N, C-alpha and C positions, 0 to 999 in steps of 0.2 A: 610638358609636365603640368599637371592641374595643382592649383593652390589648395591645401587642406585648411578650410577656414571655418572655425567653430560658428555654429549658428547662433545668432543673438536673438532669435524669435521669442524665446521664453524669458528674455532678460530685459526687453525694452518695452514701452508702452504700445498697446495694439494700434494706435494711431501712427506711432513712429514707424512700426513694422510695416505697415500698409504703405507708408511714403517710401520706405526702403524698396519695397518690391517694385512699385511703380517707377522709381528713379532707376533702379537697375535694369528694368524692362526698356526704359527710355534710352540709356546708353547702349544697350544691346541693339535695339531697333536702329539708332543712329549709324551703328557700325553696319548692320544689315542692309540699310539703304545706301551704304557707300559715302557718308558724310564724315567719317571720322579722320583724324589725322595722327595716325599712330597713337601715341598716349597724350598727346597735346589737345588743348582746348579742355572746356569743363562744361558740365551742366549742374547747377545748383538748385536745390529745393529747400524751402524754408520750413522749419518745423511748426506745427501748429500750436496755438495757445495751450491746448490740452496737454501738450508735452513740455514746452518751453516756457510757459506762463508769458511774462512781458518781456523776456529776453529774446534777442534775435539769435538764434541758432539755426544751422543749416546742415544738410548732407551733401557732400561732394565726393568726387571720385578719388580712389587711393592711386596717388601718382606713381605711375610706372606700369600699370596694368592696362592692356588693351581693352577697348570699350567691350568687346565681344566675350571677355571673361570676367567682368564685373558682376558681383552677386549682391543681393540685399544685405548680407551680413558683412560684405568687404567695404561698403561705403562708410565714410569717415564723418563724424559730427564735428563741426567746427563753430567757432564764434564769429563775429564781424571781422576779426583780424586774422582769421584762418588758423586759430590756435586750436589744437585738438582738444576735445572735450571728454574724451574716453580713451581707455587703452586700445591701441590699434598697432599692429605689426607694420602697417604701411604709412609711408610718409605723404605728406600733403604739399601743395604747391602754392605758398602765399602769394607769390608774384603773379601767379596765374589767376588768383582769386580777385586781383584789383578791380577789373571791370565789373565782376559779379557783385562785390561788396558795394560798389559805387551805385549799381541799379537797385539793389535791395535797401540800401540807405535812403534813397530818393523815393522809391516807389513801394509803399507799404502794401500795395495790391499785388505785388509780385510774389507768387508762389513758387515760381519756377523760371530760371533764366537759362536759355540754351544758346550756346555759341558755337559757331562752326567756321572753319577755314576751307571749305570745298572750293574746287577748281572753278566752277561757275559762278559762286558767290564772290570770290576774290577777282574774278575777271570783270563782272558787272560793276564791282565796287571801285574799279580802276577807270571805268568809263565815265567821262565828265558829265554825261546826260543822265546818269544813274539809271533807275528804274524807268522803263518806257511803258506807256499805257498800250501794249500791243496784245494782250492775251487776257482772258477771263482771270487767270490766276493773278495777273498783275494788278487787276482792279482791287482785289481783296487787300493786297499789300499796300497799294497806293492810298488806301483809306486811312492808314495809321503808320505812315512811314516818316522816319527821321534819319539824318545823315550825321556822322561825327568823322572829322577829319583825321588824317594819321598823324601821329606824334611819336612814332617810333614804337618799339615793342612795350606794350602797356603794363610797365611795372612800377611807374611813380604814382604816389599818392596825389600829386598835384594836379594830375590829369583828371581826376575823379569829378571835380566841379564843372569842368567844361563838358565832360561826357554827360553828366547829369542834366545840364542846361540844353544840351543838343537833344537828348532823348525826350525831355518832357514827359507828355503823357502818351507817347506813341507805344505801340506793341512790336514794331518791326524797326530795327536799327541797322543801317549799313554802315559798317565801319571801313572807311575809305582805305583801299589798298590793303585790306586785312581780312574782312570776311563779314559774316551775318551774325545777328543776334536777335532773338525773339524773346518777349516777356509774356507770361501767361498766368492767370490766376491758379491754374493748376499745371501739373506735369502734361497732362493730356492736352491743355490748350497749347501750351508752349510748343509741343511736338507737331500738332496739327499746323500751328502758324509756320514752323520752319519747313514742314513739307511743301507748303504753299510758296514760301519765300525762295526755297531752293528750286522748285520747278519753274518758278517766275523767271529765275536767273538762266536756268538751263534753256528754256524756250527763247529768251532773248539772245544768248549766244548763239544758238542755232539760227534763229531769224536773221541776224546780222551777218552770218558767214556768207561770203560771197557778194554781199551788198556793199554799195558805196557809203551808207549811212543810214541814219533812222528815217531820212526823208523818203526812202524807198519802201518803207513798212506802213501798213494800214493801222492807223491809231483808233482806239476805242472812243466812241463819242463821249465827250466829257460829261454830258448829262446823265450818262449811265453810272458814272462814278458817285454821283450825288446819293443814289439810293442803293449802294453796295452793301452797307452794313445790314440793311433789312434783308437782302438777299441771301447774305451769309447766315443769318438766323434762321432764315426759311430752310436752307439747304440741309442744316443740321438738326433741324426740329427745335431749335432754341437751346441746344445742349452743347454747342461747341465742340471741343475735343472729346467730350465724354461720349459723344456719339459714336465715334470710330474707335476709341480706346479698347473696348472689350474684343473687338475683331483683331486689333493689333496684337493684344495679348495672346490670342489663339494662334495668330500667325507666328509669334515668336515661340510659343510652346511647341509647335510643330518643327520649326526650323533651328532653334538654338534654346533648347530647354536647359533649366538649371539656374535661372536668374534668380528665382524666388526662395533661394536658400541661405 
C-alpha cells in the first residue's frame, strides 16, 4: 500500500524543495544499491541559509518508511535536537540523529551526512587493520579517513565530543563494529564518497577471502597515495559528486520513479 502524501512543492522555498528532491533520491539510491538496513540508519541534509538563515535546520527520513518509498514531501524538517519544525504525520528518531547532529555541529562544511550499516562496511570496521591500501578505490578513502571506536548503540550525547574529535576534518569515518559514514558538501558528494567507501570494503572482503591475512595481498605504492586528491579531481572534472549525480537521477527515474513528489 502506497502512502498518500500531500506535495510540499508549492509550500516551501524552491531551495528547500530542490534539497528535498535530491535527498529523497539519495535515500532511494542507497536502497537501489543495496546499502539500506530496513528502516534504520539515516541520511541528513542541511538546509541552506536561503531557507534557514543562521539557524541549523536539517532534512531527515520519516522514521518507519523503507528507503525506497521515501519522497521529497515525506522528508521531515528538524532542528539540531531533532525536534520537528513542521506538521508531519511521520515520526522522527532523535536517538538515531545523535551521530548526525555531532557531525553537523562540528563540521559547518557538512551539507550532507550519510551513514550505513552494510555487511561489507561492518566487516571491515571489525578488522583490526582497518582499510587496506589494496585497490584504487581504497586510495581515495585513505586520503581522508578517520576511525571512531565502538561505544555501544550511539544514543548518548556524551559520545558526541569523542566522535567529533576522531572525525576531525576527514570526509570518511569508519565506525568500529558499526558501519560507515561519509561527509559531503552536497548530497551528491556524500553519495559518491559512500559509493567509493562501500566498494573499497567489498573489494577488501573479497580479497581477504581464502587468504591468511593482509601479507598475502599486493599493497598500493605509498607514493601514489600522496597525489590521490589531485587524481580524484581530474577524474570528476573538478565537479566531485555533481559530475555523476545527473546520471544517477536518470537511472533512478527509470528504475524507481516517484521520489520527486
